[in-house]
Every structure is written in structure tokens, then in C-alpha cells.
N, C-alpha and C positions, 0 to 999 in steps of 0.2 A: 504494500500500500504506500501511497505518497501523501504527505501532508501538504496543503496548499497555502501556507502562509510564509511570507518571506521567500527564501530560496526553497526549491523543492528538495525534499530529503526522502530517501527510501528507507523505510523501517522494516528490516527483515528478520529481526530477532527480538526476543523478549527483552534482552538488555537494551536494544535500541529504543523500544517502547518506553521502558523505565527511564532511560536517560532523557528522552524527550519530555516525559511528564515532569521530571525533576528540574531539568535545566533549560528547557526551551518552550515550555507551555505558555502560549500567548493569551491566555484567558484566565479568569479567576480560578483559584484552586480550592474554593470552599464548597463546590458541588459534590453531591453524593456519588455521582458516577465517577468523578475524578478521584475521589478518595478510594472508591472500590477498585478502580484501575490500578492505583498504586499498590493496594494490598494484594491484588491478584498477581501482579508482576513480581512483587517481593516473594510471594508464596512459591511461584514457579521457579524463580532464581535460587531460592533456598532449598529446592528439592522437595517441596510439599507434595504429598500424594494425591490431594484432592483437586488441584488445579493443573491445567495443561497450557501449553502455548496458545492453543485455540481459545481458551478461556481468557487469556491475557489480551489477545487480539480483539475479542468481542468486547471486553471491558474498556479497552482503549477507544474503540469506535463509539461506544456509548458515551464515554467522557467527551469525545470530540463533538458528537451530536448534541449533547447536553449544553455544551459551550457555544454551539452554533458555528463551529469551525468546519470548513469544507474539506472533503477528502477526495483525492483523485484515485480512481480505480477501485472505489468501494463496491464490494458485492457481498453476498451472504456466505460465500464459501471460505474455508480456511486458507490461510496464506503460508502456513508453516509446514 
């Protein structure tokens, strides 16, 4: 998936998603979907058994939609 704010960036891993959420997020960070995306990414990166990269991607997309941020190449299929 690509994010469409500033320069395009391809986010291909859960680490990429987490780094974007933490260091490049161009929207408020107090939304529930944003907080959930951070927690899911952290769980996947720490090896949690309940969350998968697909869960992290879905949570990231929900956070972007919640914030009204456009996504290039967004579809309903897994990217990982």
C-alpha cells in the first residue's frame, strides 16, 4: 500500500507501518483506530500469537480512514 501525503512511501512490513504511525503520522493521534493500530503493530512485532501482519495492515487502514487520510492502492485483500 502507499500513503498519499507528502512524498509517496510504500509500506511493506509491519515495522514500516509502526514507524509511520510513530514518526510520520500527519493526523491527530488520539483516535481509537490509531491507538488500536499501534497496539496491533506492537503485538505483531513482539511475536504475539493473536495478531498477524494482516491484522496490522487492517488496523493501519482503519486508522488512516478514521483520520480521513487517502490511501493509494487500497483494497480489501492482504498485502503481506
